[in-house]
C-alpha positions as CSV (number, residue, x, y, z in Angstrom):
1,M,-0.2,0.1,0.0
2,S,2.9,2.3,0.9
3,V,4.3,1.7,-2.7
4,L,0.8,2.5,-4.5
5,T,0.6,5.6,-2.2
6,K,4.1,6.9,-3.5
7,I,3.5,5.9,-7.0
8,A,-0.1,8.0,-6.6
9,S,1.6,11.2,-5.1
10,R,3.8,11.3,-7.7
11,N,1.7,10.8,-10.3
12,I,-0.4,13.7,-9.4
13,W,2.5,16.2,-10.0
14,R,3.5,14.7,-13.6
15,S,0.9,17.2,-14.9
16,K,1.2,20.3,-12.1
17,K,-0.7,22.6,-14.3
18,R,-3.8,20.3,-14.5
19,S,-3.4,19.4,-10.5
20,F,-3.2,22.6,-9.8
21,I,-6.3,23.5,-11.9
22,I,-7.9,20.7,-9.8
23,I,-6.7,21.7,-6.5
24,A,-8.1,25.3,-7.1
25,A,-11.7,23.8,-8.0
26,V,-12.1,22.3,-5.1
27,S,-10.5,25.0,-2.9
28,I,-13.4,27.4,-4.9
29,G,-15.9,25.3,-4.8
30,L,-15.5,24.3,-1.0
31,W,-15.0,28.0,0.0
32,A,-18.4,28.9,-1.9
33,G,-20.4,26.2,-0.6
34,I,-19.3,26.6,2.6
35,F,-19.9,30.3,2.9
36,I,-23.4,30.2,1.1
37,M,-24.4,27.5,3.7
38,A,-23.0,29.9,6.3
39,F,-24.7,33.3,4.8
40,Y,-28.4,31.1,4.6
41,N,-27.6,30.4,8.3
42,G,-27.1,33.5,9.1
43,M,-30.3,34.9,7.3
44,I,-32.4,32.7,9.4
45,E,-30.9,32.7,12.5
46,Q,-31.4,36.6,12.2
47,R,-35.3,36.4,11.1
48,I,-36.0,34.2,14.1
49,N,-33.9,36.1,16.7
50,A,-35.6,39.2,15.7
51,A,-39.3,37.7,15.6
52,I,-38.7,36.1,19.2
53,A,-37.4,39.3,20.2
54,S,-39.7,42.1,18.5
55,E,-42.8,40.0,17.5
56,L,-43.3,36.8,19.0
57,S,-41.7,36.0,22.3
58,H,-40.8,32.5,23.3
59,I,-44.4,31.6,24.5
60,Q,-47.4,32.8,24.5
61,L,-50.7,32.3,26.8
62,H,-54.1,32.7,25.7
63,H,-57.7,31.6,26.2
64,P,-58.7,28.3,24.4
65,E,-61.0,30.1,22.2
66,F,-59.2,33.4,21.7
67,R,-56.5,32.6,18.6
68,K,-59.7,31.5,16.1
69,D,-61.4,34.5,15.6
70,F,-59.5,36.6,18.2
71,E,-62.7,37.7,19.8
72,I,-61.8,40.0,22.9
73,K,-64.6,38.7,25.2
74,F,-62.4,35.4,25.3
75,H,-59.5,37.0,27.8
76,L,-57.7,35.3,30.4
77,P,-59.9,35.5,33.6
78,E,-57.1,35.3,35.9
79,G,-54.6,37.1,33.8
80,R,-52.7,39.3,35.8
81,K,-52.2,36.9,38.6
82,M,-50.9,34.4,36.1
83,L,-48.7,37.1,34.8
84,E,-47.0,38.1,37.9
85,K,-46.3,34.0,38.9
86,I,-44.6,34.0,35.4
87,K,-42.7,36.9,35.8
88,N,-40.9,35.3,39.2
89,D,-39.7,32.1,37.5
90,S,-36.0,32.7,37.3
91,N,-36.0,30.9,33.8
92,V,-38.2,34.0,32.6
93,K,-36.2,37.2,31.7
94,A,-39.5,39.6,30.7
95,A,-43.2,38.5,30.5
96,T,-46.1,41.4,29.7
97,G,-50.0,41.2,29.5
98,R,-51.6,42.7,26.6
99,I,-54.9,43.1,24.6
100,I,-54.9,42.5,21.0
101,I,-57.9,43.6,19.1
102,K,-58.6,43.2,15.5
103,G,-59.6,46.6,14.4
104,M,-59.7,49.8,11.8
105,I,-57.5,52.8,12.1
106,A,-58.6,55.6,9.9
107,S,-57.5,59.4,8.6
108,A,-59.1,61.8,6.4
109,S,-56.9,60.2,3.3
110,G,-58.3,56.5,4.0
111,S,-58.5,53.5,6.5
112,S,-56.9,50.6,7.2
113,G,-57.1,47.2,8.8
114,T,-54.8,46.9,11.7
115,T,-54.1,45.0,14.8
116,I,-54.5,47.0,17.8
117,N,-51.7,46.1,20.9
118,G,-52.9,47.4,24.1
119,V,-49.6,47.3,26.2
120,M,-48.0,47.4,29.4
121,P,-45.3,50.4,28.5
122,E,-42.7,49.6,31.0
123,Q,-43.3,45.6,30.5
124,E,-43.3,45.8,26.6
125,E,-40.1,47.9,26.8
126,L,-38.2,45.2,28.4
127,L,-39.8,42.7,26.3
128,T,-39.4,43.8,23.0
129,N,-37.7,47.2,23.0
130,L,-40.7,48.8,21.4
131,K,-39.1,52.1,22.7
132,G,-35.7,51.9,20.7
133,K,-37.3,50.9,17.4
134,L,-38.7,54.7,17.4
135,I,-37.5,57.0,14.6
136,K,-39.5,59.8,15.4
137,G,-41.7,60.9,18.4
138,N,-41.6,60.0,22.3
139,Y,-42.6,57.0,23.8
140,F,-45.6,56.7,25.9
141,N,-46.1,59.2,28.6
142,P,-47.7,57.7,31.9
143,K,-49.7,61.0,32.5
144,K,-51.2,61.2,29.3
145,E,-54.1,59.5,27.7
146,N,-55.1,58.1,24.1
147,E,-51.5,58.1,23.0
148,I,-50.6,55.4,20.2
149,L,-47.3,54.6,18.0
150,L,-47.5,53.4,14.4
151,S,-44.9,52.7,12.3
152,E,-43.5,54.8,9.1
153,K,-44.9,52.4,6.7
154,L,-48.6,53.0,7.9
155,R,-47.9,57.0,8.6
156,K,-47.3,57.1,4.9
157,K,-49.8,55.1,3.8
158,L,-52.6,57.0,5.4
159,K,-50.6,60.4,5.2
160,L,-50.5,61.2,8.9
161,N,-48.3,63.1,11.0
162,L,-46.8,63.0,14.4
163,Y,-48.7,64.8,16.8
164,K,-52.2,64.6,15.0
165,K,-54.8,62.8,15.9
166,T,-56.3,59.1,14.3
167,I,-59.2,57.0,14.8
168,L,-59.4,53.4,16.1
169,T,-62.7,51.5,15.5
170,F,-63.4,47.9,16.8
171,Q,-66.1,45.7,18.1
172,D,-66.2,45.6,22.0
173,R,-66.8,42.4,24.5
174,D,-70.6,42.9,23.3
175,G,-69.9,43.1,19.6
176,N,-70.7,46.6,19.4
177,L,-68.6,49.2,17.6
178,A,-66.4,51.3,19.6
179,S,-64.4,53.9,18.2
180,A,-61.8,56.5,20.0
181,A,-59.3,59.3,18.4
182,F,-55.4,58.9,19.5
183,R,-53.0,61.0,19.1
184,I,-50.1,59.9,17.5
185,T,-47.1,60.1,19.8
186,G,-44.2,58.2,18.3
187,I,-43.2,56.8,14.8
188,Y,-42.0,53.3,15.1
189,K,-39.8,51.2,12.3
190,T,-38.6,47.4,12.4
191,I,-36.8,45.4,10.1
192,N,-40.1,43.5,9.3
193,A,-42.5,45.7,6.8
194,P,-45.3,43.3,6.8
195,Y,-45.5,43.5,10.6
196,D,-45.1,47.3,10.7
197,D,-47.9,47.8,8.4
198,A,-50.1,45.3,10.7
199,N,-49.5,46.9,14.1
200,V,-50.4,49.6,16.2
201,F,-49.6,50.1,19.8
202,V,-51.8,51.9,22.6
203,K,-51.4,51.7,26.5
204,I,-53.3,48.7,27.7
205,T,-55.3,51.4,30.2
206,D,-56.7,53.3,27.3
207,L,-57.9,50.6,25.6
208,D,-59.2,48.0,28.2
209,S,-62.5,49.9,29.4
210,L,-63.3,51.1,25.7
211,A,-63.4,47.1,24.9
212,G,-65.6,46.5,27.9
213,I,-62.9,44.0,29.6
214,P,-61.4,46.4,32.3
215,K,-58.0,45.3,33.9
216,A,-58.3,42.0,31.8
217,I,-55.5,40.7,29.4
218,N,-56.0,38.4,26.7
219,E,-52.6,37.5,26.0
220,I,-49.3,37.0,27.9
221,A,-45.8,37.1,26.1
222,V,-43.1,35.3,27.7
223,L,-39.4,35.7,26.8
224,L,-36.9,33.3,28.1
225,H,-33.3,33.9,29.1
226,S,-32.7,30.9,26.8
227,G,-34.3,29.6,23.7
228,K,-33.1,26.0,24.8
229,S,-35.3,26.0,28.1
230,V,-38.3,26.5,25.4
231,P,-39.5,23.2,26.0
232,E,-39.3,23.0,29.6
233,I,-41.0,26.1,30.7
234,E,-44.0,25.2,28.2
235,K,-44.3,22.0,30.2
236,K,-44.2,23.7,33.3
237,L,-46.8,26.6,32.2
238,K,-49.0,23.9,31.2
239,L,-49.3,22.3,34.5
240,Q,-49.7,25.5,36.4
241,F,-52.5,26.8,33.9
242,P,-54.3,23.4,32.5
243,K,-56.8,25.8,31.1
244,T,-54.8,28.1,29.0
245,E,-53.6,27.8,25.3
246,I,-50.1,27.4,25.7
247,K,-47.6,27.8,22.9
248,N,-44.4,28.3,21.7
249,W,-42.8,30.6,19.0
250,M,-43.1,27.7,16.3
251,E,-46.4,27.2,16.8
252,I,-47.4,30.6,17.1
253,S,-45.9,31.1,13.9
254,P,-45.7,27.9,11.5
255,E,-44.2,29.5,8.5
256,L,-41.3,30.7,10.8
257,G,-41.0,27.0,11.7
258,L,-41.2,25.8,8.2
259,T,-38.3,28.6,7.3
260,V,-35.8,26.9,9.9
261,S,-36.7,23.2,8.9
262,V,-36.9,24.3,4.7
263,G,-33.8,26.0,5.1
264,D,-31.8,23.0,6.8
265,Q,-32.9,21.3,3.5
266,M,-31.8,24.2,1.1
267,V,-28.4,24.7,2.5
268,Y,-27.3,21.2,1.9
269,I,-29.1,21.1,-1.6
270,F,-26.8,24.2,-2.2
271,M,-23.9,22.6,-1.4
272,G,-24.7,19.2,-3.2
273,I,-25.1,21.0,-6.5
274,I,-22.0,22.8,-6.0
275,L,-20.0,19.3,-5.1
276,L,-21.9,17.5,-7.6
277,A,-20.8,20.0,-10.5
278,L,-17.1,19.8,-8.6
279,A,-17.1,16.2,-9.3
280,F,-17.9,16.3,-12.7
281,G,-15.3,18.4,-13.3
282,I,-12.9,16.1,-11.7
283,V,-14.1,13.1,-13.4
284,N,-13.4,15.0,-17.1
285,T,-9.9,15.8,-15.6
286,M,-9.2,12.2,-14.4
287,M,-10.7,10.3,-17.2
288,M,-8.2,12.4,-19.8
289,S,-5.2,11.5,-17.2
290,V,-5.8,7.6,-17.1
291,L,-6.6,7.9,-21.1
292,E,-3.5,9.6,-21.6
293,R,-1.5,7.1,-19.5
294,T,-3.2,4.5,-21.5
295,R,-0.2,2.5,-22.4
296,E,1.8,3.3,-19.2
297,I,-1.2,1.3,-17.2
298,G,-0.6,-1.3,-19.6
299,M,3.0,-1.7,-18.9
300,L,2.1,-2.1,-15.2
301,L,-0.9,-4.5,-16.1
302,A,1.5,-6.2,-18.3
303,L,4.6,-6.6,-15.6
304,G,2.3,-8.3,-13.1
305,M,0.2,-5.1,-11.3
306,N,-3.3,-6.6,-10.6
307,K,-6.3,-4.7,-11.8
308,F,-7.1,-4.0,-7.9
309,K,-3.9,-2.1,-7.2
310,I,-4.7,0.2,-10.2
311,F,-7.8,0.7,-9.2
312,L,-6.7,1.8,-6.0
313,M,-3.6,3.8,-7.2
314,I,-6.3,5.7,-9.7
315,L,-8.3,6.0,-6.6
316,L,-5.7,7.6,-4.2
317,E,-4.7,10.2,-7.1
318,T,-8.4,11.7,-7.2
319,F,-8.3,11.5,-3.3
320,F,-5.1,13.1,-2.9
321,L,-6.0,16.1,-5.2
322,I,-9.3,16.5,-3.5
323,L,-7.7,16.3,0.1
324,V,-5.2,18.9,-0.8
325,G,-7.8,21.5,-2.1
326,C,-10.0,20.5,1.1
327,P,-8.1,22.2,3.9
328,I,-7.5,25.2,1.4
329,G,-10.9,25.6,0.9
330,I,-12.4,25.1,4.2
331,A,-9.2,27.6,5.5
332,L,-10.9,30.2,3.2
333,A,-14.4,29.7,4.1
334,F,-13.6,29.9,8.1
335,A,-11.5,33.1,7.2
336,T,-14.2,34.7,5.4
337,I,-17.1,33.4,7.9
338,G,-14.8,34.9,10.6
339,I,-14.2,38.2,9.6
340,T,-18.0,38.5,8.0
341,R,-19.7,37.5,11.5
342,Q,-17.8,40.3,13.0
343,T,-18.5,42.8,10.4
344,G,-21.5,41.8,8.8
345,I,-22.5,41.8,5.6
346,N,-24.3,44.9,4.7
347,L,-27.2,44.4,1.9
348,S,-28.8,48.0,2.3
349,Q,-29.0,48.8,-1.1
350,F,-31.4,46.0,-1.0
351,T,-33.2,47.2,2.3
352,E,-36.9,47.0,0.5
353,V,-36.6,43.5,-0.7
354,Y,-35.1,41.7,2.6
355,S,-37.6,44.3,4.8
356,S,-40.8,42.8,2.7
357,F,-39.9,39.3,3.9
358,G,-38.8,40.4,7.6
359,Y,-35.2,40.0,7.0
360,S,-32.3,42.1,8.4
361,P,-30.3,43.8,5.5
362,I,-27.2,43.0,7.4
363,I,-26.2,39.3,7.5
364,Y,-24.3,37.6,9.6
365,P,-23.0,34.2,8.8
366,I,-22.8,31.5,11.1
367,L,-21.9,27.7,10.5
368,T,-22.3,24.9,13.4
369,W,-20.1,22.3,14.0
370,N,-22.7,19.6,13.4
371,Q,-23.1,21.4,9.2
372,F,-19.5,21.3,9.4
373,G,-19.1,17.6,10.1
374,N,-21.9,16.8,7.7
375,I,-19.7,18.8,5.0
376,V,-16.6,16.5,5.5
377,V,-18.9,13.5,4.9
378,L,-20.5,15.1,1.5
379,I,-16.5,16.1,0.6
380,M,-16.1,12.1,1.2
381,L,-18.7,10.8,-1.0
382,T,-17.9,13.6,-3.4
383,A,-14.3,12.0,-3.7
384,L,-15.3,8.3,-3.6
385,F,-18.0,9.2,-6.6
386,S,-14.8,11.4,-8.8
387,A,-12.6,8.4,-8.1
388,L,-14.8,5.4,-9.1
389,F,-15.6,6.0,-12.9
390,P,-11.9,7.0,-13.7
391,A,-11.0,3.7,-11.7
392,R,-13.1,1.9,-13.4
393,K,-12.0,2.8,-16.9
394,A,-8.3,1.6,-15.9
395,L,-9.9,-1.7,-14.8
396,K,-11.2,-2.3,-18.1
397,L,-7.8,-1.9,-20.0
398,K,-6.4,-4.8,-21.6
399,P,-2.4,-4.8,-21.4
400,A,-2.1,-6.2,-25.0
401,E,-4.4,-3.6,-26.7
402,S,-2.6,-0.9,-24.5
403,L,1.2,-1.5,-25.6
404,K,0.2,-1.4,-29.3
């Protein structure tokens, strides 16, 4: 075996130009594949983190009937007591109660359907950093009533201005229409354009009596210190509040959960396409190498070298070429990921495109060790696939015909 290894290692450098081309192709292909995987991972991770931190939280609690039609009569009977118990859990980073109502927002220029979020200002700031998303105006003033925060997108759509009034209309607990004027005290903006278009925020104390459910809440949002503890806390809450609907962020937003599962598949599909294209290039080059050395291989067969050793020699040559290129490609990929993980990839020129799907225009690539292990396995399979065809061609050579 050591003799075959020496012969194979010498053979790959007999045509240095061809060998360097294969090594360069392997390095660039692997670099591109790993980086694309890390880039896609970064996009998905940021979307999930942003959704949890700004929109969904890790866990939400509702009345079992509330999420079917969002009728406000289905509030949590002991909501505020439940909230206090949840906030005392050491695993909970922040928790808040809300009143969620589907209604209309109107101005002199038109109207739009919206989700009216009645929030507890201090707790909401801890949970979603709503105050930090303001681009104009001020956060809720505890001494003032009927203040509203709406998005920049909705402001433009309805042609509203800061400190002007807008009308909110919705059905109260008994199904009667209720409406009130609210003064625009702040304008917010997030990276998720659809979310901005569909949500306005008012103080819960300005909404509960108007809706006919004073001091009630119909949603409790819970943010944990670590996403890893979601299953444990979810199970614990279900035992504490058995008559309450308790769902984690993937259940609340199935499309986001689907994004995660589809994303995992997509990165491997991309990687597979790159490695498959690379494999065909290597096969083509090695086939040419075998055909150019037909007479030489025929002589080795005539001198007594069996076909299995010829097969192994071609396999080793292909493996060596791929394995020389692999460390270079991996090193380039890790270096690129390491740098861009710190600086981010700024795609702000495509902000509108990214925000329309809820993604940040600044991407921070990330690669997990599990994915890296899977990449190594894929590379080994690519090397084996690339080596089989040239080696099989060498097996079909007949000494007598090859020496002619």
